[in-house]
PLY file of the C-alpha trace (Angstrom):
ply
format ascii 1.0
element vertex 383
property float x
property float y
property float z
element edge 382
property int vertex1
property int vertex2
end_header
9.60 0.92 -9.39
9.30 3.98 -12.09
8.31 4.33 -15.60
8.58 6.70 -18.59
5.82 6.26 -21.14
5.31 7.74 -24.72
2.23 6.68 -26.81
1.44 7.92 -30.19
-1.98 6.35 -30.30
-3.52 5.19 -27.17
-6.79 3.21 -27.06
-8.12 1.18 -23.91
-11.61 0.56 -23.97
-14.02 -2.35 -23.41
-15.66 -2.33 -27.22
-14.09 -0.41 -30.11
-15.63 -0.16 -33.46
-14.32 1.51 -36.53
-10.73 0.86 -36.90
-7.70 2.88 -36.62
-6.01 4.46 -39.97
-2.48 6.26 -40.10
-1.77 8.07 -43.34
0.23 10.67 -41.77
3.33 10.57 -39.26
3.51 9.31 -35.64
6.50 9.81 -33.37
6.88 8.31 -29.95
9.79 8.58 -28.09
10.72 8.60 -24.05
14.35 8.50 -22.51
15.49 8.48 -18.95
18.81 8.68 -17.50
19.62 7.59 -13.68
16.96 5.11 -13.89
16.22 3.17 -11.00
17.79 5.53 -8.54
16.17 7.56 -5.99
15.09 4.43 -3.82
13.53 2.63 -6.94
14.59 -0.87 -7.57
13.72 -0.82 -11.48
12.54 1.45 -14.10
11.28 0.80 -17.50
10.62 3.29 -20.51
8.16 2.05 -22.62
7.19 3.53 -26.20
4.41 2.64 -28.62
3.35 4.19 -31.99
0.11 2.62 -31.97
-1.64 0.64 -29.07
-4.92 -0.35 -29.14
-6.46 -2.60 -26.15
-9.70 -4.06 -26.20
-12.22 -6.66 -25.02
-13.66 -6.28 -28.71
-12.17 -4.62 -31.27
-14.20 -4.38 -34.45
-11.87 -3.17 -37.35
-8.34 -2.89 -38.45
-5.21 -0.98 -37.82
-3.84 0.38 -40.95
-0.53 1.99 -41.22
0.25 3.89 -44.83
2.47 6.72 -43.01
5.19 6.85 -41.11
5.50 5.12 -37.44
8.71 5.86 -35.30
8.93 4.33 -31.83
12.16 4.92 -29.28
12.86 4.13 -26.02
16.08 4.94 -24.25
18.02 4.68 -21.16
21.39 6.08 -21.11
22.05 5.36 -17.52
21.13 3.59 -13.90
20.77 0.45 -12.72
18.01 -2.37 -13.30
16.28 -0.47 -15.65
14.39 -1.50 -19.17
13.71 -0.03 -22.56
10.81 -1.45 -24.47
9.69 -0.06 -27.78
7.09 -1.14 -30.39
5.39 0.10 -33.45
1.88 -1.38 -33.52
0.57 -3.16 -30.04
-2.75 -4.92 -30.36
-4.04 -6.36 -27.09
-7.31 -7.73 -25.38
-9.60 -10.36 -26.29
-11.46 -10.46 -29.39
-9.93 -8.63 -32.61
-12.24 -8.88 -35.63
-10.13 -7.34 -38.10
-6.42 -7.36 -39.04
-3.20 -5.30 -39.09
-1.58 -3.92 -41.85
1.38 -1.65 -42.91
2.28 -0.56 -46.29
4.16 2.50 -45.11
7.39 2.68 -42.86
7.70 1.53 -39.07
10.81 2.10 -37.40
11.45 1.15 -33.92
14.35 1.46 -31.19
15.33 0.19 -27.82
18.45 1.06 -26.36
20.27 0.68 -22.91
23.45 2.36 -21.97
26.31 0.48 -20.20
25.74 -1.21 -16.83
22.25 -0.28 -16.82
21.52 -4.07 -16.23
17.98 -4.38 -17.78
16.54 -5.69 -21.11
16.23 -3.98 -24.41
13.40 -5.09 -26.54
11.97 -3.61 -29.65
9.27 -5.08 -31.63
7.63 -3.86 -34.90
4.40 -4.90 -34.80
3.16 -7.57 -31.75
-0.37 -8.99 -30.77
-1.38 -10.41 -27.35
-5.12 -11.80 -28.04
-7.23 -14.43 -27.56
-8.78 -14.59 -31.23
-7.91 -12.53 -34.48
-9.96 -13.08 -37.47
-7.93 -11.33 -39.82
-4.17 -11.33 -41.26
-1.26 -9.42 -40.45
0.28 -7.90 -43.74
3.51 -5.83 -44.17
4.00 -4.71 -47.73
6.08 -1.61 -46.62
8.98 -1.75 -44.35
9.47 -2.69 -40.78
13.04 -2.10 -39.37
13.86 -3.17 -35.43
17.03 -2.25 -33.38
17.84 -3.53 -29.84
21.03 -2.59 -28.48
22.23 -3.53 -24.85
25.76 -3.71 -23.97
25.55 -5.15 -20.64
22.33 -7.26 -20.73
19.80 -8.93 -23.12
18.91 -7.21 -26.46
15.77 -8.74 -28.31
14.46 -7.48 -31.36
11.46 -8.65 -33.53
9.81 -7.95 -36.60
6.68 -9.37 -36.23
5.51 -10.90 -32.83
2.20 -12.69 -32.24
0.72 -14.38 -29.34
-2.89 -15.46 -29.99
-5.13 -18.32 -28.84
-6.63 -18.70 -32.36
-5.83 -16.87 -35.41
-8.12 -17.13 -38.72
-5.87 -14.93 -40.78
-2.51 -15.36 -42.42
0.85 -13.58 -41.81
2.16 -11.86 -45.03
5.26 -10.08 -46.03
5.89 -8.76 -49.21
8.11 -6.02 -48.25
10.83 -6.01 -46.04
11.56 -6.71 -42.35
14.77 -6.30 -40.53
15.39 -7.02 -36.93
18.94 -6.32 -35.61
19.91 -6.98 -31.83
23.05 -6.27 -30.44
23.93 -6.90 -26.80
25.54 -9.02 -24.13
22.98 -11.51 -25.20
21.09 -10.87 -28.23
18.07 -12.71 -30.00
16.60 -11.33 -33.03
13.51 -12.75 -34.77
11.70 -11.64 -38.26
8.53 -13.28 -37.85
7.29 -15.23 -34.69
3.94 -17.03 -34.20
3.70 -18.59 -30.31
1.63 -20.90 -28.53
-1.79 -20.64 -30.44
-3.60 -22.23 -33.05
-3.09 -20.82 -36.66
-5.66 -21.74 -39.44
-3.86 -19.22 -41.74
-0.41 -19.71 -43.23
2.52 -17.44 -43.70
3.99 -16.38 -46.80
7.03 -14.31 -47.78
7.81 -12.67 -50.97
9.83 -9.92 -49.64
12.82 -9.82 -47.55
13.34 -10.90 -43.85
16.60 -10.15 -42.35
17.27 -11.44 -38.76
20.62 -10.58 -37.15
22.02 -11.25 -33.52
25.59 -10.03 -32.67
27.36 -10.42 -29.04
30.83 -8.89 -28.90
31.55 -9.57 -25.27
33.18 -12.98 -24.06
29.93 -14.40 -22.35
26.41 -14.34 -23.55
24.53 -16.11 -26.61
23.48 -14.81 -30.17
20.18 -16.34 -31.85
18.70 -15.36 -35.05
15.60 -16.52 -36.46
13.90 -15.69 -39.65
10.52 -17.18 -39.31
9.49 -18.90 -36.06
6.73 -21.16 -34.84
7.19 -21.56 -31.06
5.13 -24.27 -28.91
2.18 -23.75 -31.13
-0.85 -25.85 -31.24
-2.42 -27.35 -34.53
-0.74 -25.19 -37.73
-2.88 -25.80 -40.59
-1.82 -22.99 -43.48
1.64 -23.90 -44.06
4.84 -21.66 -45.04
5.43 -20.42 -48.33
8.67 -18.40 -49.24
9.47 -17.11 -52.47
11.50 -14.22 -51.56
14.37 -14.07 -49.37
15.10 -15.11 -45.58
18.22 -14.68 -43.98
19.44 -15.12 -40.25
23.19 -14.45 -38.93
24.17 -15.12 -35.53
27.75 -14.25 -34.07
28.98 -14.93 -30.46
31.67 -15.50 -28.53
30.46 -18.80 -26.83
27.19 -19.99 -28.35
25.63 -18.71 -31.80
22.66 -20.39 -33.81
20.85 -18.95 -36.52
17.72 -20.55 -38.02
15.83 -19.54 -41.55
12.86 -21.24 -40.37
12.43 -23.08 -37.04
8.66 -24.41 -36.84
7.82 -25.99 -33.58
4.24 -27.05 -33.31
2.33 -29.99 -31.68
0.61 -30.68 -35.30
1.21 -29.15 -38.60
-1.28 -29.62 -41.31
-0.11 -27.41 -44.02
3.07 -27.42 -46.41
6.46 -25.79 -46.39
7.54 -24.30 -49.81
10.65 -23.00 -50.81
11.22 -21.41 -53.98
13.30 -18.34 -52.76
16.43 -18.20 -50.71
16.98 -19.28 -47.21
20.41 -18.76 -45.62
21.32 -19.17 -41.92
24.86 -18.60 -40.73
26.40 -18.85 -37.34
29.72 -17.93 -36.05
31.07 -18.36 -32.67
34.98 -17.93 -31.40
35.18 -19.36 -27.80
37.17 -21.63 -26.05
33.86 -23.62 -25.34
31.93 -22.23 -28.06
28.95 -23.86 -29.89
27.81 -22.69 -33.51
24.68 -24.11 -35.37
22.88 -23.09 -38.62
19.91 -24.45 -39.95
17.85 -23.53 -43.06
14.32 -25.23 -42.22
14.08 -26.87 -38.88
10.78 -28.95 -38.02
9.78 -30.11 -34.79
6.50 -31.65 -34.32
4.76 -34.51 -32.82
2.55 -34.88 -36.07
3.57 -33.75 -39.33
0.95 -34.37 -41.77
1.22 -31.95 -44.60
-1.32 -31.52 -47.42
0.37 -29.18 -49.96
-0.83 -31.63 -52.84
2.90 -32.05 -54.08
3.41 -35.85 -55.19
6.29 -36.25 -52.89
5.46 -34.47 -49.50
5.24 -31.39 -47.88
8.97 -29.94 -47.32
9.47 -28.77 -50.91
12.40 -26.83 -52.13
12.96 -25.88 -55.72
14.59 -22.70 -54.59
18.33 -22.29 -52.56
18.69 -23.17 -48.63
22.09 -22.36 -47.27
23.25 -23.53 -43.73
26.55 -22.21 -42.52
28.34 -22.97 -39.24
31.95 -21.26 -38.43
33.86 -22.02 -35.40
37.14 -20.28 -34.75
38.26 -21.79 -31.82
35.90 -24.18 -29.58
34.10 -27.52 -29.08
31.06 -28.07 -31.67
29.81 -26.87 -34.70
26.74 -28.13 -36.78
25.06 -27.18 -39.96
22.12 -28.62 -41.39
20.24 -27.79 -44.69
16.87 -29.05 -43.70
16.44 -30.57 -40.22
12.87 -32.54 -39.39
12.64 -34.24 -35.50
9.03 -35.84 -35.05
7.31 -38.90 -33.75
4.96 -39.47 -36.90
5.86 -37.84 -40.43
3.15 -38.50 -42.87
4.63 -36.72 -45.84
7.77 -36.57 -47.79
10.83 -34.20 -48.83
11.24 -32.82 -52.26
14.26 -31.12 -53.61
14.92 -29.92 -57.15
16.58 -26.96 -56.04
19.94 -26.60 -54.14
20.32 -27.52 -50.22
23.76 -26.74 -49.08
25.35 -27.16 -45.46
28.72 -26.11 -44.44
30.30 -26.68 -41.06
33.80 -25.37 -40.36
35.54 -25.69 -36.90
39.40 -24.77 -35.96
40.33 -27.49 -33.23
36.60 -28.62 -32.72
33.79 -30.96 -34.17
32.19 -30.09 -37.38
29.42 -31.66 -38.43
27.50 -31.00 -41.78
24.43 -32.32 -42.96
22.19 -31.59 -45.93
18.82 -33.36 -45.01
18.43 -34.82 -41.39
15.36 -36.62 -40.50
15.14 -38.00 -36.78
12.13 -39.58 -35.46
9.96 -42.64 -34.99
7.62 -43.35 -37.95
8.54 -41.70 -41.40
5.60 -42.23 -44.07
6.76 -40.78 -47.21
9.29 -40.25 -49.68
12.52 -38.22 -49.72
13.12 -37.26 -53.25
16.03 -35.66 -54.85
16.58 -34.11 -58.13
18.23 -31.15 -57.69
21.76 -30.80 -55.54
22.60 -31.52 -52.05
26.02 -30.55 -50.60
27.34 -31.38 -47.15
31.18 -29.61 -46.54
0 1
1 2
2 3
3 4
4 5
5 6
6 7
7 8
8 9
9 10
10 11
11 12
12 13
13 14
14 15
15 16
16 17
17 18
18 19
19 20
20 21
21 22
22 23
23 24
24 25
25 26
26 27
27 28
28 29
29 30
30 31
31 32
32 33
33 34
34 35
35 36
36 37
37 38
38 39
39 40
40 41
41 42
42 43
43 44
44 45
45 46
46 47
47 48
48 49
49 50
50 51
51 52
52 53
53 54
54 55
55 56
56 57
57 58
58 59
59 60
60 61
61 62
62 63
63 64
64 65
65 66
66 67
67 68
68 69
69 70
70 71
71 72
72 73
73 74
74 75
75 76
76 77
77 78
78 79
79 80
80 81
81 82
82 83
83 84
84 85
85 86
86 87
87 88
88 89
89 90
90 91
91 92
92 93
93 94
94 95
95 96
96 97
97 98
98 99
99 100
100 101
101 102
102 103
103 104
104 105
105 106
106 107
107 108
108 109
109 110
110 111
111 112
112 113
113 114
114 115
115 116
116 117
117 118
118 119
119 120
120 121
121 122
122 123
123 124
124 125
125 126
126 127
127 128
128 129
129 130
130 131
131 132
132 133
133 134
134 135
135 136
136 137
137 138
138 139
139 140
140 141
141 142
142 143
143 144
144 145
145 146
146 147
147 148
148 149
149 150
150 151
151 152
152 153
153 154
154 155
155 156
156 157
157 158
158 159
159 160
160 161
161 162
162 163
163 164
164 165
165 166
166 167
167 168
168 169
169 170
170 171
171 172
172 173
173 174
174 175
175 176
176 177
177 178
178 179
179 180
180 181
181 182
182 183
183 184
184 185
185 186
186 187
187 188
188 189
189 190
190 191
191 192
192 193
193 194
194 195
195 196
196 197
197 198
198 199
199 200
200 201
201 202
202 203
203 204
204 205
205 206
206 207
207 208
208 209
209 210
210 211
211 212
212 213
213 214
214 215
215 216
216 217
217 218
218 219
219 220
220 221
221 222
222 223
223 224
224 225
225 226
226 227
227 228
228 229
229 230
230 231
231 232
232 233
233 234
234 235
235 236
236 237
237 238
238 239
239 240
240 241
241 242
242 243
243 244
244 245
245 246
246 247
247 248
248 249
249 250
250 251
251 252
252 253
253 254
254 255
255 256
256 257
257 258
258 259
259 260
260 261
261 262
262 263
263 264
264 265
265 266
266 267
267 268
268 269
269 270
270 271
271 272
272 273
273 274
274 275
275 276
276 277
277 278
278 279
279 280
280 281
281 282
282 283
283 284
284 285
285 286
286 287
287 288
288 289
289 290
290 291
291 292
292 293
293 294
294 295
295 296
296 297
297 298
298 299
299 300
300 301
301 302
302 303
303 304
304 305
305 306
306 307
307 308
308 309
309 310
310 311
311 312
312 313
313 314
314 315
315 316
316 317
317 318
318 319
319 320
320 321
321 322
322 323
323 324
324 325
325 326
326 327
327 328
328 329
329 330
330 331
331 332
332 333
333 334
334 335
335 336
336 337
337 338
338 339
339 340
340 341
341 342
342 343
343 344
344 345
345 346
346 347
347 348
348 349
349 350
350 351
351 352
352 353
353 354
354 355
355 356
356 357
357 358
358 359
359 360
360 361
361 362
362 363
363 364
364 365
365 366
366 367
367 368
368 369
369 370
370 371
371 372
372 373
373 374
374 375
375 376
376 377
377 378
378 379
379 380
380 381
381 382
């Protein structure tokens, strides 16, 4: 194999104390042609604006300036392009990560290269993170791969235990275009999260597939296979997820998959999930808020439960030609749900199929035990 690498700031130590601050401009770019040639079976172009790897990191990573990271493989075979704005890795991170500036990330493969393109604004793989991840600025991520998987992630955190919160008051945009494409605004994976996720800005996730095969999946906020999560999710801003593909497209405003959820989900802003598919055996699914948990026990203090909407939730799924289309405004799948759902805003689900099956549901509950109240004083529409 072969590798081309560009790192703006690279820290790889046992113990680091003091933090990293960027008030200026960091530009990291690497490219390759004929990657994987000369007997190499694979090649990777890897780029990061700031990369901090430490067993113990005492301090924070702060960007108030500009970080630009770009990885490009224009030709070759079995090659990959990986780019990130800020990377934190290792064991214990005693601090936080914040951006009040601009982070732009691009990962691109040329036609017939055959690998994967992955672009991420802020990513962390840690045992513990004591602080918060905060974006008050702009994070823009683009991944392009015409003959393979393109993956674009605004913020991606894989942490065993996180004590702080994830906060976005700025703009996060993730755009993926490829033979298959997945786009994610904010993602939390596998760990225990004691803080919450708050969005008062804009989160946009867009996945597009133009070819005849492959899938498109776009998610605004994702909890994936998480342990106990106690902080809840609050949206007062805008979350937009769009997916377009020939055979299979799915869009989720929020997808919350946790073994135990102890916080509330509160939307006073706008959440929109729109999926469009056009294949002869296609599937399109749009879900505004999806909750999947063994035990859902919210404690947000609201009288009627823990999923509260006083804003707008829109789920739309369109099938030009295919077998099935589903749109759900709020979807909860659980073993035990020890709280309720309260809507005083607008929940709208719209499903349209040309020759296939269309299913639109405003609020869907599926599980074993529901101990709560489903209260509506607003508008729920399913068309």
